[in-house]
FIKOLZA-1660 file (N, C-alpha, C; in steps of 0.1 Angstrom, whole numbers, plus 5000, padded with zeros to 4 digits):
% residues 197
   i   px   py   pz ch aa at
   1 2773 9567 1216  A  M  N
   1 2777 9557 1223  A  M CA
   1 2764 9551 1230  A  M  C
   2 2757 9560 1235  A  K  N
   2 2744 9555 1244  A  K CA
   2 2735 9549 1234  A  K  C
   3 2735 9554 1221  A  H  N
   3 2726 9548 1210  A  H CA
   3 2730 9534 1208  A  H  C
   4 2743 9529 1207  A  L  N
   4 2746 9517 1203  A  L CA
   4 2743 9507 1216  A  L  C
   5 2745 9512 1227  A  L  N
   5 2741 9502 1238  A  L CA
   5 2726 9500 1239  A  L  C
   6 2719 9509 1236  A  L  N
   6 2705 9507 1235  A  L CA
   6 2702 9495 1226  A  L  C
   7 2708 9495 1214  A  F  N
   7 2705 9485 1204  A  F CA
   7 2713 9471 1207  A  F  C
   8 2723 9470 1214  A  E  N
   8 2730 9459 1216  A  E CA
   8 2720 9450 1227  A  E  C
   9 2713 9457 1235  A  A  N
   9 2705 9450 1244  A  A CA
   9 2692 9447 1239  A  A  C
  10 2689 9451 1226  A  F  N
  10 2677 9447 1219  A  F CA
  10 2679 9437 1209  A  F  C
  11 2670 9426 1210  A  D  N
  11 2671 9415 1201  A  D CA
  11 2660 9418 1190  A  D  C
  12 2664 9424 1179  A  T  N
  12 2655 9428 1168  A  T CA
  12 2647 9415 1163  A  T  C
  13 2654 9404 1160  A  E  N
  13 2648 9392 1154  A  E CA
  13 2636 9388 1162  A  E  C
  14 2639 9387 1176  A  S  N
  14 2628 9383 1186  A  S CA
  14 2617 9391 1186  A  S  C
  15 2619 9405 1184  A  H  N
  15 2609 9415 1183  A  H CA
  15 2601 9413 1172  A  H  C
  16 2607 9411 1159  A  L  N
  16 2600 9409 1147  A  L CA
  16 2591 9397 1148  A  L  C
  17 2597 9386 1154  A  K  N
  17 2589 9373 1155  A  K CA
  17 2576 9374 1164  A  K  C
  18 2577 9383 1174  A  Q  N
  18 2565 9388 1182  A  Q CA
  18 2555 9394 1176  A  Q  C
  19 2560 9402 1164  A  R  N
  19 2551 9409 1157  A  R CA
  19 2546 9401 1144  A  R  C
  20 2550 9389 1143  A  G  N
  20 2545 9380 1132  A  G CA
  20 2554 9378 1120  A  G  C
  21 2566 9383 1121  A  V  N
  21 2576 9382 1110  A  V CA
  21 2587 9372 1113  A  V  C
  22 2587 9361 1105  A  D  N
  22 2596 9351 1107  A  D CA
  22 2608 9354 1097  A  D  C
  23 2619 9358 1102  A  T  N
  23 2631 9363 1094  A  T CA
  23 2637 9351 1087  A  T  C
  24 2633 9340 1090  A  N  N
  24 2638 9327 1083  A  N CA
  24 2630 9325 1070  A  N  C
  25 2618 9331 1069  A  K  N
  25 2608 9330 1058  A  K CA
  25 2607 9343 1048  A  K  C
  26 2609 9355 1057  A  T  N
  26 2607 9368 1050  A  T CA
  26 2621 9374 1049  A  T  C
  27 2623 9379 1036  A  R  N
  27 2635 9387 1033  A  R CA
  27 2634 9401 1041  A  R  C
  28 2643 9403 1050  A  V  N
  28 2645 9415 1055  A  V CA
  28 2660 9417 1057  A  V  C
  29 2664 9429 1059  A  I  N
  29 2678 9432 1063  A  I CA
  29 2677 9439 1076  A  I  C
  30 2686 9435 1085  A  I  N
  30 2686 9440 1099  A  I CA
  30 2700 9447 1100  A  I  C
  31 2700 9460 1103  A  D  N
  31 2711 9468 1105  A  D CA
  31 2716 9465 1121  A  D  C
  32 2724 9458 1124  A  K  N
  32 2728 9455 1138  A  K CA
  32 2732 9467 1146  A  K  C
  33 2737 9476 1139  A  D  N
  33 2744 9487 1146  A  D CA
  33 2732 9498 1149  A  D  C
  34 2725 9501 1140  A  S  N
  34 2713 9511 1142  A  S CA
  34 2700 9504 1146  A  S  C
  35 2699 9493 1144  A  G  N
  35 2685 9486 1149  A  G CA
  35 2674 9487 1138  A  G  C
  36 2679 9493 1126  A  D  N
  36 2669 9495 1114  A  D CA
  36 2667 9481 1108  A  D  C
  37 2653 9479 1106  A  T  N
  37 2649 9467 1097  A  T CA
  37 2644 9473 1085  A  T  C
  38 2648 9465 1073  A  F  N
  38 2644 9470 1060  A  F CA
  38 2636 9460 1055  A  F  C
  39 2622 9464 1050  A  F  N
  39 2613 9454 1043  A  F CA
  39 2613 9458 1029  A  F  C
  40 2615 9451 1019  A  F  N
  40 2614 9454 1005  A  F CA
  40 2600 9454 1000  A  F  C
  41 2597 9464 0991  A  L  N
  41 2584 9465 0986  A  L CA
  41 2584 9462 0970  A  L  C
  42 2575 9455 0966  A  Y  N
  42 2575 9449 0952  A  Y CA
  42 2562 9453 0944  A  Y  C
  43 2562 9453 0932  A  N  N
  43 2549 9453 0924  A  N CA
  43 2547 9440 0920  A  N  C
  44 2537 9437 0911  A  L  N
  44 2532 9424 0909  A  L CA
  44 2541 9418 0898  A  L  C
  45 2549 9425 0891  A  T  N
  45 2559 9420 0882  A  T CA
  45 2571 9414 0889  A  T  C
  46 2572 9416 0902  A  G  N
  46 2584 9411 0909  A  G CA
  46 2595 9422 0911  A  G  C
  47 2593 9433 0905  A  Q  N
  47 2603 9443 0905  A  Q CA
  47 2602 9450 0920  A  Q  C
  48 2615 9451 0925  A  M  N
  48 2616 9459 0938  A  M CA
  48 2614 9473 0936  A  M  C
  49 2605 9480 0942  A  V  N
  49 2602 9493 0938  A  V CA
  49 2604 9504 0951  A  V  C
  50 2609 9498 0962  A  G  N
  50 2610 9507 0974  A  G CA
  50 2612 9497 0987  A  G  C
  51 2612 9504 0998  A  Y  N
  51 2614 9498 1010  A  Y CA
  51 2607 9505 1023  A  Y  C
  52 2604 9498 1032  A  Q  N
  52 2601 9505 1044  A  Q CA
  52 2612 9502 1056  A  Q  C
  53 2616 9512 1062  A  K  N
  53 2625 9511 1072  A  K CA
  53 2617 9511 1086  A  K  C
  54 2620 9501 1095  A  Y  N
  54 2614 9501 1107  A  Y CA
  54 2624 9501 1119  A  Y  C
  55 2621 9508 1128  A  N  N
  55 2630 9509 1141  A  N CA
  55 2623 9510 1152  A  N  C
  56 2619 9500 1161  A  P  N
  56 2612 9501 1173  A  P CA
  56 2617 9511 1184  A  P  C
  57 2629 9515 1182  A  A  N
  57 2635 9524 1193  A  A CA
  57 2630 9539 1192  A  A  C
  58 2624 9542 1181  A  Y  N
  58 2618 9555 1178  A  Y CA
  58 2604 9555 1181  A  Y  C
  59 2599 9567 1186  A  P  N
  59 2583 9569 1188  A  P CA
  59 2577 9570 1174  A  P  C
  60 2565 9565 1175  A  K  N
  60 2557 9566 1162  A  K CA
  60 2551 9580 1160  A  K  C
  61 2547 9585 1171  A  K  N
  61 2542 9599 1171  A  K CA
  61 2553 9610 1169  A  K  C
  62 2550 9620 1163  A  G  N
  62 2559 9632 1161  A  G CA
  62 2569 9630 1152  A  G  C
  63 2567 9620 1142  A  Q  N
  63 2578 9617 1134  A  Q CA
  63 2580 9628 1123  A  Q  C
  64 2570 9636 1119  A  R  N
  64 2573 9647 1110  A  R CA
  64 2581 9658 1115  A  R  C
  65 2582 9660 1128  A  D  N
  65 2589 9672 1134  A  D CA
  65 2604 9668 1137  A  D  C
  66 2608 9656 1134  A  L  N
  66 2621 9652 1137  A  L CA
  66 2634 9659 1128  A  L  C
  67 2629 9663 1116  A  G  N
  67 2639 9669 1107  A  G CA
  67 2647 9659 1100  A  G  C
  68 2646 9646 1103  A  D  N
  68 2653 9635 1095  A  D CA
  68 2643 9624 1095  A  D  C
  69 2638 9622 1084  A  A  N
  69 2628 9611 1082  A  A CA
  69 2634 9597 1085  A  A  C
  70 2647 9597 1084  A  K  N
  70 2653 9582 1085  A  K CA
  70 2655 9579 1101  A  K  C
  71 2653 9587 1110  A  I  N
  71 2654 9585 1124  A  I CA
  71 2640 9583 1128  A  I  C
  72 2631 9578 1122  A  T  N
  72 2618 9576 1126  A  T CA
  72 2615 9561 1129  A  T  C
  73 2603 9559 1134  A  K  N
  73 2599 9544 1136  A  K CA
  73 2597 9538 1123  A  K  C
  74 2589 9544 1115  A  Y  N
  74 2586 9539 1101  A  Y CA
  74 2591 9551 1090  A  Y  C
  75 2597 9545 1079  A  Y  N
  75 2601 9554 1070  A  Y CA
  75 2599 9546 1056  A  Y  C
  76 2591 9551 1048  A  N  N
  76 2589 9544 1034  A  N CA
  76 2595 9552 1023  A  N  C
  77 2603 9546 1015  A  W  N
  77 2608 9551 1001  A  W CA
  77 2603 9543 0991  A  W  C
  78 2596 9550 0981  A  I  N
  78 2591 9542 0969  A  I CA
  78 2595 9550 0958  A  I  C
  79 2599 9543 0946  A  G  N
  79 2603 9551 0935  A  G CA
  79 2593 9558 0928  A  G  C
  80 2596 9567 0920  A  D  N
  80 2588 9577 0913  A  D CA
  80 2586 9569 0899  A  D  C
  81 2574 9572 0892  A  E  N
  81 2572 9571 0878  A  E CA
  81 2564 9583 0872  A  E  C
  82 2561 9583 0860  A  Q  N
  82 2554 9594 0853  A  Q CA
  82 2544 9601 0861  A  Q  C
  83 2534 9593 0866  A  D  N
  83 2522 9598 0872  A  D CA
  83 2522 9598 0887  A  D  C
  84 2533 9597 0893  A  G  N
  84 2535 9596 0908  A  G CA
  84 2544 9585 0913  A  G  C
  85 2540 9581 0925  A  K  N
  85 2548 9569 0930  A  K CA
  85 2544 9557 0923  A  K  C
  86 2555 9547 0923  A  K  N
  86 2552 9534 0917  A  K CA
  86 2543 9526 0928  A  K  C
  87 2536 9516 0921  A  I  N
  87 2527 9507 0929  A  I CA
  87 2537 9498 0936  A  I  C
  88 2535 9498 0951  A  A  N
  88 2543 9491 0959  A  A CA
  88 2535 9486 0970  A  A  C
  89 2537 9471 0973  A  V  N
  89 2531 9466 0983  A  V CA
  89 2541 9456 0989  A  V  C
  90 2538 9451 1002  A  W  N
  90 2545 9442 1010  A  W CA
  90 2537 9429 1012  A  W  C
  91 2544 9417 1010  A  G  N
  91 2536 9405 1012  A  G CA
  91 2534 9397 0999  A  G  C
  92 2540 9401 0988  A  L  N
  92 2537 9393 0976  A  L CA
  92 2542 9379 0976  A  L  C
  93 2551 9376 0984  A  E  N
  93 2556 9363 0984  A  E CA
  93 2544 9353 0989  A  E  C
  94 2535 9359 0996  A  S  N
  94 2523 9349 1000  A  S CA
  94 2512 9349 0989  A  S  C
  95 2513 9357 0979  A  Y  N
  95 2503 9358 0967  A  Y CA
  95 2503 9345 0958  A  Y  C
  96 2491 9340 0956  A  D  N
  96 2489 9329 0948  A  D CA
  96 2479 9331 0938  A  D  C
  97 2481 9332 0926  A  T  N
  97 2469 9337 0916  A  T CA
  97 2457 9326 0917  A  T  C
  98 2461 9313 0923  A  G  N
  98 2450 9304 0925  A  G CA
  98 2442 9305 0938  A  G  C
  99 2446 9315 0946  A  S  N
  99 2439 9317 0960  A  S CA
  99 2425 9322 0957  A  S  C
 100 2415 9319 0965  A  K  N
 100 2402 9324 0964  A  K CA
 100 2403 9339 0971  A  K  C
 101 2409 9340 0981  A  Y  N
 101 2410 9353 0989  A  Y CA
 101 2422 9360 0989  A  Y  C
 102 2422 9373 0991  A  L  N
 102 2435 9380 0993  A  L CA
 102 2432 9390 1005  A  L  C
 103 2438 9389 1016  A  F  N
 103 2436 9400 1027  A  F CA
 103 2444 9412 1024  A  F  C
 104 2440 9423 1026  A  I  N
 104 2447 9436 1025  A  I CA
 104 2446 9444 1038  A  I  C
 105 2458 9448 1042  A  T  N
 105 2459 9457 1054  A  T CA
 105 2467 9468 1051  A  T  C
 106 2467 9479 1061  A  E  N
 106 2475 9491 1060  A  E CA
 106 2490 9488 1062  A  E  C
 107 2493 9480 1072  A  G  N
 107 2506 9480 1076  A  G CA
 107 2512 9465 1076  A  G  C
 108 2526 9464 1076  A  I  N
 108 2533 9452 1074  A  I CA
 108 2531 9442 1085  A  I  C
 109 2531 9448 1097  A  F  N
 109 2528 9438 1109  A  F CA
 109 2515 9432 1109  A  F  C
 110 2504 9440 1105  A  D  N
 110 2491 9435 1104  A  D CA
 110 2491 9423 1093  A  D  C
 111 2496 9424 1082  A  I  N
 111 2497 9414 1072  A  I CA
 111 2506 9402 1076  A  I  C
 112 2515 9405 1082  A  A  N
 112 2524 9394 1089  A  A CA
 112 2516 9385 1098  A  A  C
 113 2507 9391 1104  A  R  N
 113 2498 9382 1114  A  R CA
 113 2489 9374 1102  A  R  C
 114 2485 9378 1092  A  V  N
 114 2477 9371 1082  A  V CA
 114 2486 9359 1077  A  V  C
 115 2498 9362 1073  A  H  N
 115 2507 9352 1068  A  H CA
 115 2510 9342 1078  A  H  C
 116 2512 9346 1091  A  E  N
 116 2513 9336 1101  A  E CA
 116 2503 9327 1103  A  E  C
 117 2489 9331 1099  A  S  N
 117 2479 9323 1100  A  S CA
 117 2477 9314 1088  A  S  C
 118 2485 9316 1077  A  G  N
 118 2485 9307 1065  A  G CA
 118 2476 9312 1054  A  G  C
 119 2472 9325 1054  A  Y  N
 119 2464 9331 1044  A  Y CA
 119 2473 9341 1036  A  Y  C
 120 2471 9343 1024  A  P  N
 120 2478 9353 1016  A  P CA
 120 2472 9367 1018  A  P  C
 121 2482 9377 1017  A  G  N
 121 2477 9391 1019  A  G CA
 121 2489 9400 1016  A  G  C
 122 2484 9412 1014  A  I  N
 122 2495 9423 1011  A  I CA
 122 2491 9436 1021  A  I  C
 123 2502 9442 1023  A  A  N
 123 2501 9455 1031  A  A CA
 123 2502 9466 1020  A  A  C
 124 2493 9476 1020  A  V  N
 124 2494 9486 1011  A  V CA
 124 2500 9499 1015  A  V  C
 125 2505 9498 1028  A  L  N
 125 2514 9509 1033  A  L CA
 125 2507 9522 1035  A  L  C
 126 2494 9522 1038  A  G  N
 126 2485 9534 1039  A  G CA
 126 2472 9531 1039  A  G  C
 127 2464 9541 1044  A  N  N
 127 2449 9538 1044  A  N CA
 127 2442 9544 1031  A  N  C
 128 2449 9551 1024  A  D  N
 128 2442 9556 1011  A  D CA
 128 2450 9555 0998  A  D  C
 129 2452 9542 0994  A  P  N
 129 2461 9539 0982  A  P CA
 129 2458 9549 0971  A  P  C
 130 2468 9551 0963  A  S  N
 130 2468 9559 0951  A  S CA
 130 2458 9554 0941  A  S  C
 131 2453 9560 0931  A  P  N
 131 2444 9556 0921  A  P CA
 131 2451 9544 0912  A  P  C
 132 2465 9545 0912  A  Q  N
 132 2471 9534 0903  A  Q CA
 132 2470 9521 0912  A  Q  C
 133 2473 9522 0924  A  L  N
 133 2471 9511 0933  A  L CA
 133 2457 9505 0935  A  L  C
 134 2448 9514 0935  A  S  N
 134 2434 9510 0937  A  S CA
 134 2430 9503 0922  A  S  C
 135 2433 9508 0913  A  F  N
 135 2430 9501 0898  A  F CA
 135 2437 9488 0898  A  F  C
 136 2452 9487 0903  A  W  N
 136 2457 9474 0903  A  W CA
 136 2450 9464 0911  A  W  C
 137 2446 9468 0924  A  L  N
 137 2438 9458 0933  A  L CA
 137 2426 9453 0926  A  L  C
 138 2418 9462 0918  A  K  N
 138 2407 9458 0912  A  K CA
 138 2409 9448 0901  A  K  C
 139 2421 9448 0895  A  T  N
 139 2424 9438 0885  A  T CA
 139 2427 9424 0890  A  T  C
 140 2429 9423 0902  A  L  N
 140 2433 9408 0909  A  L CA
 140 2419 9401 0911  A  L  C
 141 2419 9389 0907  A  P  N
 141 2407 9382 0907  A  P CA
 141 2402 9376 0920  A  P  C
 142 2410 9376 0929  A  Q  N
 142 2406 9372 0943  A  Q CA
 142 2396 9382 0949  A  Q  C
 143 2388 9376 0958  A  T  N
 143 2379 9383 0967  A  T CA
 143 2389 9390 0977  A  T  C
 144 2387 9403 0978  A  K  N
 144 2397 9411 0986  A  K CA
 144 2390 9413 0998  A  K  C
 145 2397 9410 1009  A  I  N
 145 2392 9412 1024  A  I CA
 145 2400 9421 1030  A  I  C
 146 2396 9433 1032  A  V  N
 146 2404 9445 1041  A  V CA
 146 2401 9443 1056  A  V  C
 147 2413 9443 1062  A  I  N
 147 2413 9444 1077  A  I CA
 147 2419 9458 1080  A  I  C
 148 2408 9467 1082  A  Y  N
 148 2412 9480 1085  A  Y CA
 148 2414 9484 1100  A  Y  C
 149 2424 9493 1103  A  D  N
 149 2425 9497 1116  A  D CA
 149 2413 9505 1122  A  D  C
 150 2410 9501 1134  A  N  N
 150 2399 9505 1141  A  N CA
 150 2400 9519 1146  A  N  C
 151 2400 9529 1136  A  D  N
 151 2401 9542 1140  A  D CA
 151 2394 9550 1126  A  D  C
 152 2393 9562 1128  A  V  N
 152 2386 9570 1117  A  V CA
 152 2395 9570 1105  A  V  C
 153 2409 9572 1106  A  A  N
 153 2417 9572 1093  A  A CA
 153 2418 9557 1087  A  A  C
 154 2416 9547 1096  A  G  N
 154 2418 9533 1090  A  G CA
 154 2404 9529 1082  A  G  C
 155 2395 9536 1085  A  K  N
 155 2382 9533 1077  A  K CA
 155 2382 9536 1063  A  K  C
 156 2392 9544 1058  A  K  N
 156 2394 9548 1044  A  K CA
 156 2396 9537 1036  A  K  C
 157 2403 9527 1042  A  L  N
 157 2408 9515 1033  A  L CA
 157 2395 9507 1031  A  L  C
 158 2384 9507 1038  A  I  N
 158 2372 9500 1035  A  I CA
 158 2369 9497 1020  A  I  C
 159 2370 9510 1015  A  K  N
 159 2366 9511 1000  A  K CA
 159 2373 9502 0988  A  K  C
 160 2386 9496 0994  A  F  N
 160 2394 9488 0985  A  F CA
 160 2391 9473 0986  A  F  C
 161 2382 9468 0992  A  G  N
 161 2378 9454 0994  A  G CA
 161 2365 9450 0991  A  G  C
 162 2363 9439 0989  A  D  N
 162 2350 9433 0986  A  D CA
 162 2343 9431 1000  A  D  C
 163 2352 9429 1009  A  Y  N
 163 2345 9428 1024  A  Y CA
 163 2355 9436 1033  A  Y  C
 164 2352 9439 1043  A  A  N
 164 2358 9448 1053  A  A CA
 164 2355 9444 1067  A  A  C
 165 2365 9443 1075  A  F  N
 165 2364 9440 1089  A  F CA
 165 2374 9447 1097  A  F  C
 166 2371 9449 1109  A  S  N
 166 2382 9453 1120  A  S CA
 166 2381 9446 1132  A  S  C
 167 2392 9447 1139  A  V  N
 167 2393 9440 1153  A  V CA
 167 2386 9449 1164  A  V  C
 168 2375 9441 1169  A  E  N
 168 2368 9447 1179  A  E CA
 168 2376 9449 1192  A  E  C
 169 2376 9459 1199  A  G  N
 169 2384 9460 1211  A  G CA
 169 2399 9463 1209  A  G  C
 170 2404 9464 1197  A  A  N
 170 2417 9465 1194  A  A CA
 170 2419 9475 1183  A  A  C
 171 2431 9481 1182  A  K  N
 171 2432 9492 1171  A  K CA
 171 2434 9482 1156  A  K  C
 172 2442 9472 1156  A  D  N
 172 2447 9466 1145  A  D CA
 172 2450 9452 1147  A  D  C
 173 2450 9444 1137  A  L  N
 173 2452 9429 1136  A  L CA
 173 2465 9426 1145  A  L  C
 174 2476 9434 1145  A  N  N
 174 2487 9429 1152  A  N CA
 174 2486 9430 1167  A  N  C
 175 2476 9438 1172  A  D  N
 175 2474 9439 1186  A  D CA
 175 2469 9425 1192  A  D  C
 176 2465 9416 1183  A  L  N
 176 2461 9402 1187  A  L CA
 176 2473 9393 1188  A  L  C
 177 2471 9383 1195  A  S  N
 177 2481 9373 1196  A  S CA
 177 2480 9365 1184  A  S  C
 178 2490 9357 1180  A  P  N
 178 2489 9348 1169  A  P CA
 178 2477 9339 1168  A  P  C
 179 2474 9334 1180  A  E  N
 179 2462 9324 1181  A  E CA
 179 2449 9331 1179  A  E  C
 180 2448 9342 1186  A  E  N
 180 2436 9351 1185  A  E CA
 180 2434 9356 1169  A  E  C
 181 2446 9360 1163  A  A  N
 181 2444 9364 1149  A  A CA
 181 2439 9353 1141  A  A  C
 182 2444 9341 1143  A  K  N
 182 2440 9329 1135  A  K CA
 182 2425 9326 1136  A  K  C
 183 2420 9328 1149  A  I  N
 183 2405 9325 1151  A  I CA
 183 2397 9336 1143  A  I  C
 184 2403 9347 1145  A  F  N
 184 2395 9359 1138  A  F CA
 184 2396 9358 1126  A  F  C
 185 2406 9356 1117  A  L  N
 185 2406 9354 1103  A  L CA
 185 2399 9340 1098  A  L  C
 186 2400 9330 1105  A  D  N
 186 2391 9318 1103  A  D CA
 186 2377 9321 1102  A  D  C
 187 2373 9330 1112  A  N  N
 187 2359 9333 1113  A  N CA
 187 2355 9341 1100  A  N  C
 188 2363 9350 1097  A  I  N
 188 2360 9357 1085  A  I CA
 188 2357 9350 1074  A  I  C
 189 2368 9340 1071  A  I  N
 189 2365 9332 1059  A  I CA
 189 2354 9323 1058  A  I  C
 190 2350 9318 1071  A  K  N
 190 2337 9311 1073  A  K CA
 190 2326 9319 1071  A  K  C
 191 2325 9332 1076  A  T  N
 191 2315 9341 1073  A  T CA
 191 2311 9344 1058  A  T  C
 192 2324 9348 1052  A  I  N
 192 2322 9350 1037  A  I CA
 192 2319 9338 1029  A  I  C
 193 2324 9326 1033  A  G  N
 193 2318 9314 1027  A  G CA
 193 2304 9311 1029  A  G  C
 194 2299 9313 1040  A  D  N
 194 2284 9312 1043  A  D CA
 194 2277 9321 1035  A  D  C
 195 2281 9334 1032  A  E  N
 195 2274 9343 1024  A  E CA
 195 2274 9339 1010  A  E  C
 196 2284 9332 1006  A  V  N
 196 2284 9329 0990  A  V CA
 196 2275 9317 0987  A  V  C
 197 2273 9308 0998  A  H  N
 197 2266 9296 0995  A  H CA
 197 2251 9300 0997  A  H  C
% end
């Protein structure tokens, strides 16, 4: 009962909006009883291959020691195939084959800031994607711009982009306000554009 009261007082949709996710534009399922939000993961063919469950009521640290992965802040489930996990990303609804650039981040809320700023991008749900996902990224024709988390683990993602940037003075892109993120991303596009010419 204590658990239910906690979630009744919490407005999940407002929280998601603050983190860059507009539930009117992005397909999510929100379990009002538990406070869980489910983000669907897809591959390039449009096949749903998994989901990420997010619940802000749980701590991010110490998730592995809880005994039940489903009562964690983040829980990913991705279907299996012959050589391991299926390729799964979040944000493909923003992908346009005619786009010049594609932003890549580790987390959903970071790429949500990218979408909020009007740019296409995908979250690869980790800092060291599988060989299959790495190959898949290389087949995409866009210039890939990695926005990596400003920590040691986050730097592993650098190798998956043509360009890589991190947010100075913050851990990741979602630490910025929507306005700050837009300025940051616009400056990246300008910098890359200047290098090309």
